N, C-alpha and C positions, 0 to 999 in steps of 0.2 A: 470685679477688680478695677482698679483705677485705669482710666483710658491712657494714662501716662505709661503704663506697663505694656500697652499694646498700641504703639503709634500708628495713626491712620492718616491718609491724605486729608487735606483740608476739607474736601468735598464731603467727607463723612463726619466732620467734627461738629455737626449740628447737635451733638449730644449735649446733655445738660451743661449750660455755661455757668451755672451757679456753683460756687465753691461750697465745700462742706460747712463752712462757717468761718468767721473772721478769726485770725490768729491773735491770740493774746500772749504777749511776752511777759511772763510772770517775773518781773524784777520789781518787787515791792520796795519802793524807796522810803527809807526812814532817814537816810542821809546819803550824801554823795559817796561816802565810803562803801556803803552797801551796794550802790549802783556800780561802783568801780569793780567790786569783787565779781559782780555778775558779768561785766564786760570781760574782765581778765580771764574768767574761768570758761568762757564760751569756746567750744572747739568746733571743728567742721562737722563732727557728728551731731553736736547740739543744733547746729544750723539746719541739718537735714531734718531734725525733728520739728523745727519751726516751719519748714516748707509746707505750703498748702497742698502740694503734691506729696506723695509718700516716697520713701526710699532714701538710702544713704547717698551722700554726695560722693562723686568720683572725679578723677582727673580727666580733663578734656583729652580724648584719645589721640589727637593729631599733634600734640606738643612733642617736641624732640625729647627723647628720654636718655638717661635718667633725669626726671624732672627736677630733682633737688639740685642737680649740677647745671642744668641748662635753662631753667625758667625762674625769672623773678618778675612778679606781677608789676610792681611799681617802677615807673620809668625814671623818675628824677630822684637821685639819692639825696636824702635830707641830711645825712651825716656819713662819716667814714669811720673805720675802726680806730683811727688815731684821735678822734674827737673825744673830749671829756664827756663821759656818760651822764654827768650831773649838771652839765651846762648846755643850754639850747644852742644849736648852731644858727648862724644867720639865715640859712635856708629854712630851717625849722621855724624860726620866728616869722619869716615872711609868709609862710603857708598857714601858720596858726592865725596870723592877722587876716589873711585872705578869708579863712573860714569864719573868723569873728565878724568881718565886714558883711558877711552874708546873713547874719542873724536878724537884722531888721526886716529884710524882705521875707524871710521864713516866718518871723513872728507875725508880720502883716497878713500873710496867707492863712496862718493858723487862726488868727483872731476872727477872720471872716468865714471860717468853716462852720456852716450852719447845721452840720450833722453832729456836732459835738456840743454838749451842754457846757455852759460856763467857759466857752472857747477863749474869751479874752484873758481870763484868769489863768487858764491852762497854758495859753501862749506865753504869758509873762513868766510862768514857772519854767517852761522850756527854755526861754531866752536866758533866764538867770542861771539855770543849771549848766547849760552848754557854755556860757561865757565863763563861769567859774572853772569848769574843767579845762578850757583852753588856757586860762590864766595859770592853772596848776602845771600844765605842760611847760610854761615859760619858767616856772620856778624849779621844776624837776621833770626833765623829759622822760624819765622812767616811770612816772606815775601813770595810773589808769591804763596799764598794759603797754605803755610806750617802750621805746621812743616812738613818736608819732610818725605816721606816713599817711598818704591820702586815703588809704583804705580804712585805717583806724579812725581818722578824723570824720570820715563819712559815716562809718558804722555807729560811732557814739552819738552823732547827731540824730540818726534814724532811731536808735534805741530810746533816746530821751523823748523824742516825739511820740513814739508808740507807748512808752510807759505813762506819760502824762495824759494820754487818751486820744491822740490823733492817729488816724490810719492813713489818710490820703489828703493832705491839705491842698494839693494842686488839682484835685478831681474836677472841680468846676471849670477851671481854665483849660484843662485837658479836653473835656467834653466839648467846650465851645470851639477850641481850635481844631479838633477833629471834624466837627460839623462844617466849619468854614472850609477846611482843606478838601473834604469830600466833594464839595460843590465845584472845586477847581480841578479835580483829578482828570476829568475828561479832556479839558482844554490843554492841560500840561502834557498828557499822553499824545494828543493830536499834534501838538507842536513838535514833539520828539519824532513821531512817526513821519512827519512831513519832511524830515531831513533825510535825503536819499543817500548821501555819502556816509558809509558806516563809521569811519573815524570821527567825523564831525558829530554824528548822532551820539556816539559813546561819550565824547567830550561834553556834549550838552547834558547828557544824563548825569555825568559826574558833577558838573556845575550845579545841577539841580539838587544833588545831595548836599553840597556845601551850602547852598542857599537855604535849604530846609534845616540844616544843622544849626543855623543861627537861633532858631527857636529853642533857647536853653535857659530856663529860669533858675538854674543852679548858679549862673553867673550874676553877681550882684548888679553889675553895670547893665547887662542885657535885661534883667528883670525890671530894673527901673525904666529903661527905654520902652519895654513892652507895655508896662502899665500906663505909659503916657501916650504912645503912638501906635501900638500894635505892630504887626510885621507885614510887609508886602513881599510875597514870595517872588514875583516876577522882578520887582525892583531889586531884591536881594541878588537874584541871578545876574543882573546887569552890573552889580557893584562888587562882585567877587574881585579880590586883589589880582592884578595881572600876573601871569606866569613870567618867569619861573617862580613857583611857590617855594616855601622854605624846605620842603621835601617834595620833589616832583618827579615821580616815576610814571607819569601819565603816558608818555610815548611808548615806554616798554609795555605797559598794560594794554594799550590799544593794539600794539603789534601782536601780543599773545592772543588777544581777543579775536583778531582776524584769522587766526589759525584754527585748529581743532577746538570745538567748544568743550568747556569743562563738563564732566558728567554730573557732578553734584556740588552745589555751593552752599555753605553755611554762613548766614549773615547775622551777626550780633547787632540788633537794632538799638536805637537810642531814644530820641524824644518823640512825644506825641505830635499831632498836628502836621504842619508842613513837612517836618523832617521825615516821618515814616510814610506819609501819604503822597506827598509830592516829590520827595527825594528818593527814598529807598524803594518804594513799590514800583514806580516806573522803571527803575534799574532792574529790579527783580523780574518784572514782566518781560523785559528785553532778554534776560537770561532764559526765561521759560520759553520764549519764542524761538530761541536757538536750540532748544532741546535739553537744556540743563535743568536738573531737578534743583529746587531751591528750598532750603530750610531756613525759616526766620526764627531766630532765638530771642525771646523777649523775657523780661524780668518776671519773677514769680510774685513779688510783693511790690507795692507802690514805692517809688523813690523820686523825689522832685517831680518834674513833668515827663519822666520817662514812661513810655507805654508799657503796659503789662501784658502778659500772655492773654488773659481773658479780654482785655480791651482790644487787642490786635485781632482776635477772632471776630469780635463784633464789627470792627472797622471793615475787615475784608468781606464779611457777609453783606455789608451795606454797599460795597463797591462792585460786587459781582452782579452780573445781569441775570435774566431769567434762565439762561443756559449755563449758568455757573462759570462764566468767563469774565476775565478782566479786560474789557475793551477788545474783545475778539480773540483773546489768548486763553487757551484752556488752563485750568488750575489743577488738573489731575496730579501734576508733579510739584505742587506747592504745599509744603507742610509747615505747620506752626508748632514750635517747641517751647516748652517752659524751661528756661535756662537754669532755674533754681536760685537765681541771683536776687538780691534785694537792695542793691546799691547802684549809684550812677557810675561806679567803676566796677571792674570785675577781676577776680582772681581765678584764672582758668585751671588752677589745680583743684578747684572745687565747683563742679557743675552737676546738674541733675543726671540721673541714669538715663532718662529719656533722651536728653540731648546727646549724651555720649553714644548711645545706640544709633541715633540718626546720623551722627557726624562721622562715624567710624570709616565709611567708605567715600567721604567727600574728597575732592581734589582742589577745592578752593575754599579758603576761609576769609571772610570779610569782617573786620572789626571796625564798627563805625562809631564816631563821636569822640569828643575830646576826652571824656572820662575813661571809656573802655579802650579807645584806640591810640590815645596819645599819653595821657597821664598814667595809664596802665597799658601794658602790652605792646608798646611801640617797638620794643626790641625782642618780643616773643618770637621764637623760632618754631616753625611748623614743619611737618613731614611732607606738606603739599604746598602749592602756591598760596600766597597770602596777600591780603591788602588791608592796610590800616589807613582809614580815611576820616578826617575830621577838621574842624575849624578851630584855630587857636583863639580862645576867648578869655584867657587870663594873662596878664602881663608877665607873670612869673614863668609861664610856659613859653611865651614868646622869647623871653630872655634866655631860657635854657636852650632853646632850639636855635637861637641866633636869628630869629625872624621878626616879623611885624605882628602887632596885635591884629586879629582877624585874618592872619595869613592862613594858608591852607597846607595841610599835610596829606600827601598821597604817596604812601610808601608801599610799593609792590615788590614782593620777593618771589621769584620764579624758581621752582625746584626742578632740577633736571630729571627727566623721566628715565634717563639712562642710568 
């Protein structure tokens, strides 16, 4: 049976890291309309069949129920009931344009994917089809399964990439950035460990998450910057915008941290490279050191430069020493879960059964990154303590929040144990 049906601690996860085979999404395009039908007809059960793990998708068990009355994945409302259903709203137009502006950077990555034959021609086909569909939304918001929101706009982009033949156009840069970050992991951990005062150490770990979260190639501006100059993690740490951040519950979080440790934390991770290795993993290691079990939930399928479940297994195996430790901290209580997700955003009403099983007794949920923790799930309510943490990398998000570009969101909600 699949190992996903029998979750085991990371130390036992040296089982076969190869997946049963690449997923092929059978949406044979003869026209945009055929593709649109395929998108519109997809259900959550269809998604579960596409998962490389097996099993039907289920709701994340720590969401406040009933979910249909208490949970909405997308944070920013693109339209209201009073808006004309046949006319795009100003917010819809701004977000459609944002996704359109990202097409050149995605096309460039696709063109250079040497694992795909005729990559330049297929990249052009992707760019044309996605641009056409975005233009269709401007003419009729209800086309292609609309009205559009950030989940639908992301999903259509990923489906077109897969249909024309691309599986992971960011694979090369992810591998390169993971390799670079692995060489810095020891130094970053040592810097954190050298901070004796716990409140200051926790704040430094949080700043490390923000600095790492800059490595986001889903942002057209950051993708362009990265292609020119790369990213310096330590310089990014020093250049975090000063507090107070646009949402700043850090003091309340540090206060709770200083009390009784959480029993189990579920962390939805985001990007490869510095984000996961120099930001999230030092934070997770500190939780482990305090006796908290940690579940890291990573994507099932590739999406932009987000780390996948199998990539995360490989990264941690490289970071562990001969004793199976992360810089002196035992990994017995570190588990890696396949979230079942395939997008840079996430709808928590549909996750893998594996993750649901592992998360059922957690008392802290951390949703990291702009896509998962700000553009979706910022206002998600959980039955336990929760933290949404990410950097604002789109002007549209900054405007909605009333903050600055590259501002920070640190939203902590404590649930009374009484």
